[in-house]
C-alpha positions as CSV (number, residue, x, y, z in Angstrom):
1,M,12.5,155.5,146.4
2,S,10.8,152.6,144.9
3,K,10.4,149.2,146.5
4,K,12.9,147.7,144.0
5,Q,15.6,150.2,144.9
6,I,15.2,149.6,148.6
7,I,15.4,145.8,148.1
8,K,18.6,146.3,146.0
9,I,20.1,148.4,148.7
10,V,19.3,145.9,151.4
11,I,20.7,143.1,149.4
12,S,23.9,145.0,148.7
13,V,24.3,145.8,152.4
14,L,23.8,142.2,153.4
15,I,26.3,141.0,150.8
16,A,28.9,143.6,152.1
17,A,28.3,142.4,155.7
18,L,28.7,138.8,154.8
19,T,31.8,139.5,152.8
20,A,33.3,141.4,155.8
21,L,32.5,138.5,158.2
22,G,34.0,136.0,155.8
23,A,37.2,138.0,155.5
24,A,37.4,138.4,159.3
25,F,37.1,134.7,160.0
26,G,39.1,133.6,157.0
27,L,42.0,135.9,157.7
28,S,42.3,135.2,161.4
29,S,45.2,132.9,161.0
30,C,48.3,132.5,158.9
31,N,51.3,130.2,158.6
32,V,54.6,131.6,157.4
33,T,57.8,129.7,156.4
34,R,61.0,131.6,155.7
35,T,64.1,129.8,154.2
36,I,67.5,131.5,154.5
37,T,70.4,130.0,152.5
38,T,73.9,131.2,153.0
39,Q,76.7,130.0,150.7
40,S,80.4,130.5,151.0
41,Q,83.0,129.4,148.5
42,Y,86.7,128.9,149.1
43,W,89.0,128.0,146.2
44,Q,92.0,125.9,147.0
45,K,95.0,124.8,144.9
46,G,94.3,123.8,141.3
47,D,90.8,123.0,140.3
48,T,89.7,121.7,143.7
49,S,87.2,123.8,145.6
50,C,85.3,123.8,148.8
51,I,81.7,125.1,149.2
52,I,80.1,125.5,152.6
53,Q,76.3,126.0,152.4
54,T,74.0,126.5,155.4
55,K,70.2,126.6,155.3
56,T,67.9,127.9,158.0
57,I,64.2,127.2,157.9
58,E,61.9,129.2,160.3
59,S,58.3,128.5,160.7
60,Y,55.7,130.8,162.4
61,D,52.1,129.9,163.2
62,G,49.9,133.0,163.6
63,S,46.6,131.3,164.3
64,K,44.1,132.9,166.7
65,K,43.6,131.0,170.0
66,L,40.0,131.2,171.0
């Protein structure tokens, strides 16, 4: 192997290692919000209607505690 090829391999390995470290630290936490909407309709006499709508919002914090 020539010196240029060895240098290219070393640089590639370093870039791969830095990318893996960046991903490990960058993906160590997440925040998730889920919204659930339920709707029920009840028709009464004539053109009068009643709509019942409920909304539930759940939040989850998955951050890593050090």
